[in-house]
N, C-alpha and C positions, 0 to 999 in steps of 0.2 A: 245458899252456895256462893262460896268466894269467887271473886273474878280476879283475874291476874292481869296485870297491865303488860303491855309489851314495852320491853326496854327501849328508850329512845336512841336512836343512832347519833352519836356525837361526831362531829366532824373534828379531825386531828387538828389541834392549834398551830398557828403559824408562829414560828419562831423570831424574837427580835432580839438580837445583840447588840451590846451598848459598848464602845469604846471611846474612853474619853483622854484626850492627849492635851487639853488645854482646860484651865482651871475657870470656873464661874457658870458653867453651863446649868441647867436645870437637873433634879436628880435623874438617874437611870430609870425609876420608875415611872417618872412622868413622861419621859422621851418616849420609852416603850407604850405607854398609854396613848400618846399621840398618834403613834405608827399604827397600832392596833386599828385606831378609830379610822384610819384611812382604809383598811382592808376590807371588801366587800364581800358578803357571803359567796358571791360567785368566784371569788379569788382561790386559786388552787389551794387545798386543804393544808399543804405542808410547805408554804412560802418560808423562805428563810430572808430575813432582812438584817443587815448589819447597819446601825449608826455609828458613825464616827465623828466625834467633835475633835476638830483640830486648832491649830493656830494658822496664822496669816501664812506663813512660808511654807506649810506643807498644801495649804489649800491652792496658793500661787503654784506651785509647782504642778499639782494636780491638775489644774485648769490649763498650764502651759501645754503640759505633755499629751491631755485628752482632747482639747478644744482649741488649742494653739490661741490661747488668750493670756496675755502676760500680767495678771492681777488675781489677788485672791478674791473669789466670789462667795457668797452666802452659803449655796447649796450646790452640790453635784449628784447626780443621780449615775449609777453604773448597774442598768438591769441584765439580769442574767437570764431571763424568761421565765414565765410562770409566776410573774408577781416577785420573785425573788431579785435579790441585789444589794448594792450597798448605798447607802445616802451618807455622803460627807457634809458636814456642817462647820463651817469656819465661824468659831465664837467671836472673834474680834469684830469681823464684819457684821455678824449678827446684833452684837451688842450696839456698835456704832450706828447702823439702821434704826434699830428700835428706839434710840436717844433721838435722832433725828426726825423720826415719824410720829414721836411722842405716843409710842406704844410700850407696853411691860415687855421686860425680856421674856417672859414667859409665854405670852400671846404671840411673839415674833416667831420663838422658836416652834411654837404649836403650828403657825402657818407654814412655815418652811420644812418642817417634819412632814406634814400632811402633803406638802407640795412634792417634795421628793418621792414619797411613797406613791403618790399618784403617777409620776414619771415611771416608776418601776412596774405599775400596773399598765402602761402602755399609752398613757395620756400625755398630750404635747400642746404647746401653745405657739406653735410655728405659724398656723393660718389662723384667722381671726375668729371664726365660728369654733375652731376647737379650744382656741384661749378662753372664748365665753363659757364654753361647756366645761373646761377646766375650772375657771373661777367659780362657776355655780356649785359644782362639787365640793370646792376648797370652803366655801362660804357655808353649805349644808353640814359638812362634817365640822367645822369650827364651830358653829352653833350647837351642836349635839354635845361639845365640849365645853361650852359655856363662852366662847369667845364671839365679839362682834365680827362684823364684817371687815376682813383687813385692807379691802379696796376702798371703804369710804374715807374721803380725806376730812380730817376734823379741821 
């Protein structure tokens, strides 16, 4: 007598939109892969994330407007709740930091995308114990992606 399997319930996928306003960033597919790796199964099923790669002028303008800091920063996160939001990455700052830290551009992008998405999920690093918890998550996610601990100094 044939048996029938119950169809598995599939969780709707989160969406990751990529916007590139500066050249030199990793491919959209790679950036999407980094972002999806940072989402946990407990993340709401329909999280919508937009990753935007910008130049220094736009990153500086956003940092000044939303954080009252008058410089371009590597990553900014704008959470909208439920794991959704925008992550803005400044290519020129990321490239400069990668060179200074002796990392590949790809590895540094992976770290900052993961970092930004964790902020969308509600993690922060304002207190020491929260920072340590967030760093452990970043290290674990980056390890699954094949990258070394970004906090290890060579």
